[in-house]
N, C-alpha and C positions, 0 to 999 in steps of 0.2 A: 802242422801237417795240413795239406790242402784237402779239399773235398775229393771224394772218390770220382773216378772217371765214369763216363756214361756207359762204358762197355762192361763194367763189373766192379766187384769190391772184394776185399780180403777180410777173413775173420780167422781167429785162432781155433785150434782143435777143441780147447776147453769150452770156448764160447759156443762152438757148433754143437758139442754134446749137450750142453745145458739147454740150448734152444730146442734141440731135438726132443729132449725129455719133456720140456714144457709143452711142446706141440702134441706129444703122445698123451700127456695128461689131459690137455684141453680136448683132444679128440675123444678120449674115453668119457669125459664129463658130458660132452655134447651127445654122445651115443646114449648114455643113460637118460639124459633129459629128453631126447627124442623118443626113446622107448616109453618113458612115463607119459609124455605128451600124446603119443599115439594111443596108449591105453585109455587115457582120459577121453580122447576124441571118440572112442567106440562105446563109451558107457552112456546110458540114457541120462539126460540132464537131471532128472529127478533123483537119480542114484548117486550123483556126483557130490560127495561131501569132502573128499580129501584130494581132489585133483586140481591142478592149476595150470595156467599158461604164463610162464615167465617170459615176458616180452618187453619190448622197449616202452618207454613212457609214451602216453598218447600225444597225438599231434594237436596242439591248441588250435582253435579256430583261426583261419587266415594264414597259417604257416604251411603252404603247399610244398615247400621245398624240402621238408623233412622226409627222410627215407621211410617207405612203408615197411611192414614187418618183413624180416629176412626170409621167412619160409615162403617158397614160391610153388604152390601146388599147381597141378595141371588145371587150366581153366575149364576143361571139359568135365572135371570131377566136381561133385557136390562139396560145398564147404564143410569142414569138420565142425563138430559141435562139442563144446566143453563147458564146464562150469568151474568157476574159480573162487575159492574162499578168499576173503580179503587179506589173509596173511600171506598168500602166494602171489597175487597179482600186483602189477605195478600201480602206483597211485595214478588216479585219473578221474574223469567226470563220473565214472561209475561208483565213486565213493560218496557222491552227493545224493541227497534225497530228492532233489529236483532235477528234472531233465535240463540238459544244456539247450540253449536257444538256437541251435544250428539248423533245425528243421521245423517247419510249420505244416501240420497236416491240413489238407484241403478236402479230401474225399476218400471214403472207404468203399471198396467193393468187397462185401463180406458174405461168405457162404459157410453155413454150419450144417453138419450132418450128424446128429445124435443117433447112435445105434440103439434105438429104443423101439421094442416091439411089444405089443400087448401081452404076448404069451411068455415074456421073460421078466416077470415081476421079481423073481428071486435071483436073477443073474448076479454073481458076486462082483464083477468088475466091468460095468458098463462104461463105454467111452464114447467120445465124439471126435470127429475129424473136421477139419475146416481149412479154408484158404482165405487169405485177405490180400487185396492189392490196395496199397495206400498211396495216393498221390500227395506229394509233399513239395513244398518250396524250400530251397536251400537259402539260408540267410547268411551263412559264414562257411568258408571252405573248411572241410574236414574230411579225413579219410577214415574216421571212426564214427559210426552212427549208433545212437542209443534210442531204444524205445522200451516200453514196459512189456514184460512177459513173466508169468509166474505159474509154476506147476504145469507148464505146457511143454510138450516135446515138439521141437521144430524140425521138420524133415528136410526142408530146403529153403533157401533164401536167394533171391536175385534182385538186382537193382537195375532198372531200365531207365535210360535217359541220357542226356537231357531230352525232355519231350519237345517235339517240334511245335512251335506256336501255331494255333489255328488248324491243327490236323488231328484233333481229338487225342486218341491214345497212341497214335503213331510215334515211334521213337527214332532217334538218329543213332542210337548206340546202346551199349550195355556196359555197366561198370562192374568188373569182376569182383566177386566177394571172396577174399582169400581165407577168411576165417569167421566163424560165428561161435560165440560163447556167452555164458550167462553169469551175471553177478547176482547170485541167488539172494544174498542178504539184502540187496537193494532192489531186487525184482526187475532187473534190467536184462534185455537181450542186447548184445554188442555185436555189430557187424564191422569187421575189419576189411576195408576196401583197398584195392590195388592202387587206386588214384583218388584224389580228393574231389568231392562234388563242387560244382561251380556256383558261387553265390548268385542269386537271382534266377536260377534255372529251376525247372520242375523235373521231378523224378517220380518213378513209381517203384515202391518196394513190394515185391511179390513173395509171400510167405505161405508155406504149407505147414500145418500143425495138427496136433491131437492132444486130448486131455481126458481126465476122468470125470465121470458124473457122480455126484455125491448125494446121499440121502440124509446123512446126519448133520449137514450144515446147510445154511441158507446163503451161501456166498457163491457168486458166479452162476454157473448152471447147476441146478439141483433137482432132485426128484421128490415127489410126494406120492406115497402109497396110501390109498384110501378105499373106502367101500361105497359103491353106488349101485343101485338096483340089485342089491344082494350079491354083488360080485366085487372081488378085489381088483383094483385098477391102479394105474400109475400115470402120472403126468410129469412134465418137465416145465420148469419156469426159471427165471433169472433174477438176480439181485446184483446190480453193479455198483451201487453207492456204498461207501465212498470210493473204494479203490479195487473193485473186484472185476472190472471189465478186463483187466490184464490176466485174470484167471480163465477167460473165455477166448480171447483172441489177442495177438500181439497188437499193441496200440500205443498211442501217446495219451496216457491215462491221467491227465490233469484237467481240471474243469475249464481252464482258459483256452485249451487247445481244441476248439470246436471245429467240427467238419460236418459235411453231409455224408449220408450212408445209403448205399443200395444194398439191401439185405435179401439173401436167399436162404431158405431153410429146406432141407431134405428130410422127409419124415415118412413114417409108415402111412399107407393110404387110409387106414381107419382113424387117423388122428386129424385134428384141425391145427394148423400153424397160425399163430398170431404174432404180430410185431408192431412197431410204432406206427407204421403207415398202412393204408388199405392194401389189399391183395391186388397185384398187378396182373398176375397170370399163373397158370399151373401147367406142368407137363409131367411126364413119367420117365423114369430111368430104371434100368435093370442092373443089379450088382453082379459080381463074378459068380455068385451062387445061384443066379437066376431069380432072385427075389426082386419084386417090383417095389419101387419107392416113388413117392410124390415129390416133385420139386415145386415149391411155392415161392414166387418172387413178389417183392413189395415195392411200392413207389418210393422215390427218393425222399429222404427226410429233409427238413430244414437243417440249417447249421445248429448243431447241438453238442453238448459234452458227452464224453463216452459213458459217464455214469448213468445217463438216461436211456441208453440202448436197452431194448427189452425184447424178450422172446417168451412164448409159451407154446407148448405142444400138448394137446389134451384131447380127451374124448368127452367133451362137455357139451351142454346145450346152452342156449342163451335166450334172453328176451331183449327187445329192441324198441326204440322210438326215434323219431326225428325231431331235432330242435334247431330251428332256423336253418333248415336244409342240411344239417349234419347228423350223421347216424350215431346213436349212442347204443352200445350193447353191453349187457351185464352177463358174463359167463359164469356158470357154476355147475355143480353136480346135477345130473339129469333129474334126480329125485327132488332136489331143491328147486329147480326151475318148475317142475311139474306141480310142486306144492305151493308155488307163488312166493317163495321166500325172497326172491330178488326183486319183487315188484316195488316195494317201498323205495329201495335205493334207486331203481330206474326212474321212479316218478319224481324224485327230488333232484336228480343229477342235471337234467335239462334246465329247470328253473334256476339252479345255482349258476350254471354257465351263463345264462342270459342275464342274471342279476349282476355278475361281475363284469361282463362285457359292457353293460349299460353304465355301470358305476365308473369304470376306468376308461370307457369310450375307446376300447381297443378290442377288436374281434379275436376270438380264439383262432389261431392260424391253421390248425390241422383240419383235414376233411372229415375225421371221424374220431370217436373215443371208444375204446374198449376198456372194460373194467372186469377183471377176473378174480374170483373168490377161491383162494387156495385152502385146502383142508388144514394145512399148517404153514404159517408164515410168521417167523419170529419178529419181523420188523413191523408188524401191525399193518402197515400200508406203505406203498411207494408210488411216487408221482410220475413215473416214466411217461414221457410225452406220447400220448396216443394209446398207451397200454398200461393203465394203472393196475397195481397188484394189491390185493387186500387179503388179510386173514378172514376166512368166511364168518367167523364168530363176530366180526366187527362190521360186516356188510349185509348179511342175510337176516331177515326178520320173519318169524313165524306169523302167518296171516292173522292168527287169533291173539297175537301179543299186542295189546293196545297200550302198554305202558309207555308213557312219554319218555321215561328215562332211557329205555332201550332205543327208542327212535332218536333221541337226542344224541346218543353216542354215535350212531350211524351218521346222523346229520353233521355233527362236528367233524368227524373224520373225513367224510366225503367232501365237505366244504374246505377242509385243510388241504387235501390233495389237489382239488381243483384250483385253489388259490395258487398253488405252486406252478400252474400252467403259465402264469405271468411272473410270479416271484420265484425264480429258480430255473424254469425251463426257457422262457423267453429271454429273461435277463438273469445271468448267473453270476455269483460272486467269483472274483478272480482267483481266490484261494480259500481253503477251508477255514482259515482264521476268521473270515467274515460270513460264516454259514448262517449267522443270525439274520442276514439280509434275506435269506430264503425262508428259514423256519420261523423267525420272529414275525415277519409280515404275513406269512400264511396263517399263523396262529391268530394274529390280530384280526384278519379278515374273516376268520371263522365266525366271530361274534357279530359282524355286520350281516353275514348270511343268516345266522340264527335269528337275528332280530327281524330279518325279512321273512323268514319262514314261519316264525312264531312271534308275531308282534306283541302279544300280550305278556310275554316274559319280561321281567324287570332286568334290563340290560346290565346295569351296574352291579347288581347283586350277583348275577350270573358270572360276570367277569371276575369279581372278587372270589367267589367260591371255587371256580374252575382254574383260575390262573394265579391271582395275586396271593391268596392265602398260603399256598404251598411254597412259593418261591420266597416270600418274606420270612418264612420259618427257617429256611436253609441259608439264606444269603447274609453274609457279613464279611467285613474287610479281612478277617484273618484266614478264612478257609475257602471262600468262594473265589471265582475268577471273574475277570472282566468279560463282558459280552463280546467285545472286539479284541482279539488277542494279537500278540506279536506274531508276525509271519513265521519266524524261524522256530517258534516253539511247537508248531504242530505240522509235522511232515510225515511221520510214520503212521501206518494204518491204525495202530492201536491208539495213538495220540489223537488222530482225526476222529476215530469212533467216540472218544471221550467227549468230544465237542457236542455230540447229540444228547444234550442233557437239559435239566430244568432251566438253566440259565439261558441257553440258546433259545428255547421255546418260550418259556413263561416270562422270563425277564425281557427277552427280545420283544414279545408282544406288548409288555408293559411299557417299554421304551416307545414303541410306535403309538400306543394309546396316549401317553403323556405328550408326545409331540403333536398329535392331533388335537389335544385339549387346549393348547395355547395358540394354535392356529385355527381358523374356522374351517369347517368341513370342505368348502369349495376350494380354499387355498391348499389344503392338505392333498386332496385328490388331484388338483391341477398340477402340483409339483410331482406327484407320483406318475401321472400320465406323461409328463415331460421326460422324466427319468426313464420310464419304460420304453418310450418311443426312441429316445436317443441311443439306448444301449440294447435295443432289440437284436436278438440273435448274436449277442456279444456278451461281454463281461464287464463288471463294475466293481469299484471299491466303495467302502463306506463314504469316503470323501466325495465321491461322485454323487451319491444320494444327497449329502448335505449341500452340495453346490446347487443342485436343482431346487432344493427348498429355499436356499438363499436367493436364487433368481426370482422365485415367486414372491418372496418378501420384498425384494427391491422394486418389483413392478407395481406395488401398491403402497398406500400410505396409512391405511386404517390400523394395521397391526405394527406396533413398534416393539422391538426386542432390545434387551439390555446388552446384547453381544451378538456376534454372528451365530447362525444356526450351528455351525461346526463347533464353535467354542462351547455353546450350551450343551449340545448332545455329546461331544467328546468327554465332557466332565462326568457323564453317566456311563458311557460305553467303554471308556479306557481305564476305568478303575473299578475294583470290586466293591461289593457291599452297597450300602445306601445310608443316607443321613437320618438322624433323629432331629426333627425340628421342634424346638422348645419355645413356647410363647409365654412371656410374663404379661398377663392381662392388666396388671397394675401399672406397669411402666411402658408397655408396648414394645419392649425389647424382644426381638426374635433372634435366636441363634441356631446354628447347626453344628452337629458333631457326628462322627462315624458311629454306626450301630455295632456294638459288640455283643456276642453271646457271653453272658456271665460277666458283665462289666464290674470291675473292682471300684467300689465307691471312692470318690475323690481322687481317682488315680487314672492317668491316661495309660492304656494298655500298650499302645503302639504309636510311634510318631507317625502322624498322618497329616501332612502339610497341605494336601489338596482339598479343595472345597468343591461343592457342587453348585451349579447355577440352577436355583430351584424355583419353579413356577408355583406360586401360592394362590390358588383359588380358595375363597373362603366365604363363610356366611356369618352374619351377625343378627341375632334375634330372629332367625328364620329367613332373612333376606340376603340374596346373593350379592356379593360385593365385587368391586373391580379387581382384576388380576394384579398382583404385585410380585416382585422378584426379590429373592434373597440370593444375592450374588457375591456375598462375602461371609465371613464367619459369624458376624452378628450385625444387626441393623435395627433401627428404631422405627416403628410404625404407630404413630400416635392414634390413628383411627381405630386401632385394635384394642385400645384401653376400654375397660368396662367400668360402669358406675356401681353404686351400691344397690341399685334396683334389682329385685329378684328376677326380673325379666331380661336382664342384660347378660348375654353370653355370646361366645365366639367359638366357632369350629373351623379349623383349617383343613385343607385338602378336600375341596368340594367333589363329591361323588367318587372319592379315592382315585382320582385320575393321576395324581402324583405318586412316584415310586419312593415313598418314605413313610416313616411313622411320625406321629405327632404327640408331643408331650406338652403339658401346661404347668404353670406354677400351681400352688395349692389353691389359690383363689379361683383360678380357671377351672380346675377339676370340681371345686365346690359348686360353682355356678352351674356347671353342666349336670351335676348330681341333683341339685335343687330343681332344675328344669325337668329332669326325668321323673322325679317324684311328683311334681306338680302337674305336668302335662306332657307325657312322653311323646305323644303324636306330633307335638310342635317340632320335634327333631326328626327328620326323615329316617325311615327304616335303614337306609344304607349307612347313615351316620350313627345310629344306635349300634349297628353291627360294627362299624369302625371303632367307636369308643371302647366297646368291650374287647375287641381283638387287640387294639393298640395297648390298652391299659394292662391287660394280663401279660402280654409279651414284654412290656416295659418293666413290670413288677418282677417277672421271672428272671430278668436280666439286670436287676438292681438299679434301674433308672428311677423307679418310684417304689413306695411301700405297697405291700400287698393290700393293706387296708384301703388304699385309694382305689384299687381295682374292685375290691369287694363292695365299697360304697355304691358303685355304679349298678350293683345288682339288687339294691333294695326295692327298686320299682318293679321288679320282674313279674309280680302278680298281675300287673296290668299289660304285660307284653304278650301280644297275640301273633307276632311274626315268628314262625318256627325257625327261620334262618338265623335270627338273633339268638334264640334259645340254643341253637346248635353251637354257636360261638361260645356261649356260656358253658355248656356241658362238656365240650371237648377240653376246656381248660380246667374245669372243677371236678368232674366225675370221671375218674380213671380206676382201673382195677388195682393199680398200685396204691391208690388212696384207700381203697376198701380193704385190701388184704395185707398191707404193710403194718406190722405190729407197731412201728414207730408212729403211725397215724391213729392208733386206737383211741387216743384222747380227743383227736380232732374230728374223726369221722362222725360220731353221734351228733355233735353240734352242727356240722355241715349238713348232715342228713335232715335234721329237723328244720334247719334254715331253708334248704332247697325245696323240700317236699311242701312246705307251706306256700311257696311261690309257684311250684311246678304244677300244682293240682289244676289250676285254671287252664293252662295250655293242654294238659293231659286230657282233661274232660272234653275239650273240643275235638281232639283227634281220635280218642277212644270211642266216642259216640259215632263218628263218621265210619270208623272201622267196623263197628257192630252193625250199623244200620244201612250204610250206603258206601261201601268201600270203593265202588267204581268211580265215585266222585273225585277220588284222589289221583286217578290214573293220568290226568292231563295237567297236574300241578307239579312241574319239575322241581321247584324249590322244596316242596314238601317231600317229594320222593327221595331227594338226596339228603334230607335232614331227619326224616322220620325214624330211621334206624337208631340214631344216637338218642333221640327222645325216648324211644321204647326201651332201649338198653339201659339208659340211666335210671328211668323210673323203676324198672325191675331190680336193678343193682342196688338202688336205694331202699328197696323193700316195699314199694308202693303196692298195697294189697290188690288194688284193682288191676294193676299191670300183671301181677302174677296170675290173677284169676283169668284175665283175658288171654294170657298165654296158654293156660290149661284149656280154655274153651276152643281156641283156634287149633291147638294141637289135636285135641280129641275130634273135632269136626273134620280135620284133614285125614286123620287115620281111619275114621269110620266112612268118610266119603272122599276118596282121593281126588275126585273131580273138582272139589272145592279147594282150589289151591290157595295157599297162604300168600298174602300180598308180598311180592318179592323183596322190597326193602326191609321188611321186618321178619322175613322167614328164618334167617339164621338165629335171631334172638328167640323167636317163638319155639323153634325146634330145640334150642339149648335149654330153655326153661321148661319145656315139656318133659325133657329127660331129667333135669335137675329136681323137678317137683314130683316126678313119677317113681315107679319101682322098676324091678327087673322086667316086668311085663312090657312096659313101654320101651325099655331098652332093647329087648329081644325083638319087638315088633320093628323098631327102626333098623336093627341089624338086618332083618329079613328084607326090608325095603332096600337097604343099601346093596345087599348081595344080588338083587335082581334089577338094579338100576345100571344103565350103560352110559348115562350122561355124566361126563367127567366133572363138570361144574357142580352138579347136584350131589355127586358122590363126595366131593370135598366138603360140601356143606353138611351132609349127613355124618361123615366121619368126625367132623368137629363137634357136632351136636352130641354124639355118643360119649365124648370126653367130658361132658358137663355133669355127669352123674355125681351125686354126693356120697354114694355108697363105695367105701374103699374096696370091697371085694369085687364090685363090678369094674372099677377102674383097673384093678390088678388083672382081672381076667381079660379085659380089653387089650392091655399091653401084651399079655401072653399070646392072644390071638395075633397081634401084630408081629410078634417074633416068630411064631410057628407057622403062620400061613404064608402063602406065596406073596412076593412083593407086588404081583399084579392085583392082589386083592386089597392089601393094606400097605400104605407107606409108613413103616414103623417109626421113622424119625419124626415125621409130622405128628403122629399119634402120641408119642411120648412127650413131645413138646406141648401139644395141646392139653394133655392131661396135667402137665406141670404148671399150666397157667392158673389153675384154680387154687383156692386156699387149701382145700383138702388134697387136691391132686399133687401139689408140689412135694408133699411128704411121701405119698405113695410112689411117685415117679423116682424120688431119691432112693428109697429102699429097693425099688425094682432094679434100678441101674446098678446099685451096689451088688445085688445078688445075682444079676444076670449079665454083668458087663461083658464077659467074654463072648456071649452069644449075640450081642447087639452092637458092639462098638464099631465094627467095620462098616455097618450099613447106616448107622446114625451119623457118623462123621463124614461130611462132604468136603470137597476141595476148599471151599471158602472157610472151613474151620481149622485148617492145618497150620500149625506154627512152623516157623523156620528157626531152628535152634541158634543159628549163627547170629541173626539180627533180631530175633525174638519179636518178629512182627506177626500179627494175626488178624483175622477177620472171622466173624461168625454171622449166621443168619438168625435174626431175632423173630420170634413169632408171638410176642406178647410179653408176659411176665417172666418167662424163662427161656433160656437157650442153652444148647449143649454143644460143647466144642472140645478140642483136644490139644495137647502139647506133646511133642516128641522129646523125651529126655533120655538120652542114652539108648534110644531105640525102643523105649517102653511107652505105650500109650496110657495116659492118665485122663480121667474124665473130669470135666468141670461143669457143674450146673450153675449158671449164673442167674440168680433171682434178682428181682428189683431192677431189671433192665427194661427200659421202656422205648428205646429207639434202636434202630438197626445200623447206626453209623459205627465206623471203626473207633475203638477206644484209643485215645491218644494220651491221656494223662498217665503219669507214672503210678498214681494211686490206684487206677483201675486196671492197669496193664499187668497181666500175670507174668511172673518171671519164669522163664524156661528152666533156669537153674534151680529154682525152689518150687517144685511143682505143687506143694501142698500148703503154701503160705495162706494164712487167712486174710481175706480182704473185706473191707467195709461193705456191708450190705450184700455180700456174696456168699453163697454156699459153695465150698470147694470140696469136690468129691474125689477121693483117691481110693478106688476100690481094691487095689492090690493089698493083700493081707499084711505086707511088710510096712505099709505106710499108715500113719495115723489119720484119723478123720477129724477135720476141723469144721465146725459150723459156727458162723457168726452172722447175726442178722441185725 
């Protein structure tokens, strides 16, 4: 049969009926879907959890001939708004965590109007409205546009363009928006256009939006309620890093998508509005209710990432100064400004800017700097360009507070955030996997600034104490991560937030310091200057940084490296952990191996084929030697062999500039021990500190015998550097050692051994405390080490320490104006109670009840748990249960009581007898088990921690004693089984207070 004619065709009745039925069914289905679609379009985006837009697959870039969405709304109408769960929507770019590269933002015109009035402090649902016009360049044709938006209601969306070249904002047309919907799980706003945008053309996205203001979070725009001049007040501030700009305005919220910003803030006339740039002008507007509002506009920002956009609306005062023609202002509560609390921060900020400008030879590009002190800011501080934000406790200083320790905290933090003005703001990492380029270098330059501000401080000891010590304790190849991570591993907000950790900051700073150590200072700074100038107002990768260092190396001949800078530094930044370098001084053989926590003797725990390219600075017999490199698993260095002479010794890792630990053969350790006993001062203090810290870490993790580490302490009667003693005491004197029954045989011997050597250093500082305590206020190393010395001496039962605690406690209670030196105040208060009676305890309780300073209240609450009288501890826990939570934090109090030798049993009995009254408030989210996978976490506060497991819906309590760190327990031996809630565990007390369950105690 031939084809049908053009005038018509024939079909049978059966086929016609079948097709008619199918058509009716299809029509019914379309009607249902249309009704559902229409319902979804009318629901607020924040409420849409179960609505979707079943639509065609997205148009890939460049395919302009594909059909647009079939629904054709009236162009005069606003686009519909919907949110689609991923189970309903078609696959497309909204399923990816990174924006497609179809649009590049160039400029934002942003206006925000927070509905914040001074008389509405308790308003239940404050909101803000806003509008943003984003100028973008189209790089690939697409009829679907994606940008970030989260928890915002978008009222309208328009696309203007293409923009006519050379005519400013004039446009030649408008691209109709047929649909607008939200991929909530990926935090995208999706615009469906009637036609595709043209590659190479400019467009303007015009969006009106609104969102909530939060008080209980510090993400996006948030509120602080506080007291100033005797009145309750409220302010608004912002936190955009890492991915919270999308909570404030629709934007392209990725660090590489930099743009300029014109910002306008509408606010109540009684408030001041601050942003990144100086104020351009002000005007007034009236709302529909006749209320007047102030419109503040700001100058255009440089090109910057969205996470640096910053706002503040407040009723604050400020102090100011000018540094090299640029204004610096510190904003804070009016009381704080009047009391001079911001003066110290103001006086150091200008010199820090000038120091870094001179060092890097690059001027700070903005015309002003504002720093605002918030009553509560969980992030400690944020480096927003032109408007830095701090928690006031880390910025403000009481005028009469002369302690160098407090000044140093402020100096470090201000230095860090100012360092970001170059490392992070001017040049930004391309993606968060290289956030260490921001945080690591800002942390490193803190110490250059501190050395400039406080030239008498020992730079190497300070870096070790503040940076190296903590990260070396946590870092090893099995549990840590590399400094520079794979791009695809960190895309979600929670994953990105996890990057702001010890490895990014401390290890990153250590990488920068090690790099600077094997290059000279001029070469290091010259390469950084080249890097900053090349990528100014742009973004960079780690390889870009290495390339500029390599260029600096290639331009000179004095420094010769065994490999490229990239090869050397990638061996450190692309793998986790660090090496142990072992030197055999008899043969000169040096080898490297990965450092493991709890290494199994004579056994490799993990195949680790990579090696590090290790710079080895070293000294021999007190003389600095030439740099050598260990660029393979082992190598022979004949020059490092030692003779039989008592004066022949070698120490690797000069000034601890390398990121590794050092081990020696038995002869090497013996030589060092002999030198310490003969003339400890021949070995610099930084290396006496290094030897103690390395030896005890290596012995704890089975690299050497504990006797080797203990041998290094024989000389300690001659040690007068308190920072070295601090390293000894943190390793040898712990509450576990004193209170653990398994150590009862060891403790008396160790006590006698240490007290014999401790008495000399104790006499030095106890005399100063009694006669001239003010002399300690400017010695930072003493201030950070003194607490451990005082605590250890009292814990070991040194009578003079106990007596001095009584004296200081009594003097303070009789004359409160005679404050106890801050570093030792916790120890003194604790032993004042432990050695006293209920009279002293009641006195401290009265002081606690009348104190409003939160930090001091925490200290006082802990001190009251130090009593040795069981009935006092029991009464204390009863107070905690019966009094208002605003008076006592009962969970902390019970945990504090359980820390002591006496208190652990009192706390156990109290929990058993009062469990139903306390368990709901003691157990926090971090203590909750999941029965299905039996995972758990708990917060540790010393020798004991309380946590729970849900078994068949029933809470059981566990009190874990002998726990000394707060990390998650991973071993099966230590991991409670949810199925067997009362199993006994080694060194654990298992509490099952329900009468039907037996009680097991095993210690």
